[in-house]
Phi, psi and omega in degrees: 000131181278130179286125181293143179262148179144167181277133178266124180229165176292148180297320179297326178294319179291325179299329182266356182280107186282000176288342185244144178283170180297322180293323177295321179293318179298320179296321179294319178297316180296320179297317180293323178296320177295320178296323178296318178297319179295320179295316179297317180295322180295316180298315181293320182294313181295316180295320181294320178298322179294317180297318179297319178295320179295321180295323178292332180278000176095015177294134182302149182298320178304323178293318179296320179296320178296321178296322178295319178296318178297323179296319178296319178298319180299313182290330177290321176298317178298319180297315182292322178296316181288343175283347180262338185242170180208152175277116182294134177300154179295144179245141173273117185278121178226169177299135182071015175096189185290133175300138184250349192244119176277074186306315187292345183271353181282134175276169180300317180294325178292323175300316183287319186284333186252338185231351182069023182244162180278337180164187182296326180300317179294319177300317180296320179296316181293319180292327184293331183266355178290141183277038181243134176270153171299128188114348179289328180240177181283351174229164177303153185302320182297321179289323177296320178296321179296316178297321177302312180294322181297315182290326179285329182281320179228102190290155171064224186296331180300321181292320179296314179296323179295318178296320180290326174296331180272013175068029173273116190272064175240143172279164180299321181293323180292319177301317180297317180297315182298313184293319180298313182293321180293316180298319179298314180294323181296314180294317180296321182291321186262003189302312185293317182286333177285324176300313181196107180263100187299335181301331186254024171233013178289166183297316181296321179292321179297322179295317178299319181293319180294324177295319181296318179291317181295329178294326180278317180234099187295336182273355181258107180247142174092350180279124182244348179196168183234135174274126177240119179264135178225168183220157176246117183298139177222167174288160180299129183287147174281158179125188183283181184297324181296319179296313180295322181294326181292338180254008184259132176258111181290332180293314182264356180055053180203162172270139185202158168268133188260136179233153184233120179249147172248121185244129178270165184296349174267004177093000182281134175269106187266350177204141179214101184253151172146170346281160175064028178230160175214173184228014183298323179297323179293320179292326179303323181281342183266327184259116184293150177295137180101339178282132179282088186212119186223155169260141177265129183226175174265209187275005185289333183241156173281149178294146180208191179300328183253355185236137169225161184203159174294158177292146181291141180299141180093351177272172185292337186247016186286347183253011179285162188298318182296319180295321179295321178294320177299318179296319179294319180295320181293316180296323180299322183285345174295339182289347178298321180262321177153117174197137178054048176065029177238162170083185189291332179291323179287333182279332182233101184296334182296342178289346183270001183274099186297334184291342182265351177051057183262021185297329182290339181276345184300308181295325178298312181297314182297315182292321179297316180290322177298313182291334178278318184266346179058034174194149168198175186302323180291315178302318179292322181298322179268028170060025173055034181283316183278131181293155177251132177295152176289164180298320180295321179294316181294322183270006186295162182294342180299333181296336182293338179257012185271352182277000000 
């Protein structure tokens, strides 16, 4: 009989080992049970032949009976020991451990329903441009990105259950560890370019943006981007009335941290500040005096050299044509992040979970998908006039010096 090769582990240990599927574990248990039967049969056969040989040589029967009882004890000990252990199935050793994700088995509908992606090709493209090497996380980068998309697409327990239905052998705690570490690294890596990406405030870029807006609204000249304010819900802050009032949004009737995004007509979020920060002083130094170049905003700011806005409702001029066009253009750009079932928030339900404070990941997610798919609701609204950078261009190393 050939002795099986492999690592011997406790059965309880193999049951908890998420590297193996349930069918692999059942096969390992069955193989060990068969091996246990063979061992018991071997012990009994060898021992019985020895007892028979001793009996032929004239060994007294009480001695032979004692040997048979001892033989039975030996095979029973072997049976009990083998009921506690199992031969671990072979593992393919790769960087960062055993692969956990059966990528090739996902159907197109499973990619869309569980990750918000079009398929494995899109995941590979996004993973290829990330500035993370395999070994940066406890799993390969591609698998960490997949977990990131799963949690953002279906928040909380839904994402864990979805991954387990897809035969991804991760525990809930491991998914949480992977996503937290990946999200932290993503925000730290993109923080400077998300705050202010200088590449998309150059004169040539502003000209392209102004052409796109003017093509849609012929009476609106000089507008090159739209300020979109968003908020992250929080619990009511402790402190006096002034502190609470500073964090209270009367429009939404909630306490929130306020963030300010700048969205260009192709749907790219070129700046995302907050909370309690702004970038108007930085733009003042970049846009020369006399250039017809403005940002479109709502009623939060006063009009200035760089800011224009629709007329406030209830005023004498709130119904003029120019004011209505400004309002439509501003509302359209809210779809970059999410409004009226559009944008990245509608595509990824996990962004709506205030307890996780994922507001910083919204612009990163939105820009990566825009540059990969070359379309989003804002780009379509402005008739796709303004070009979208490629994914490689947006993620290039030049962005690191753009802050």
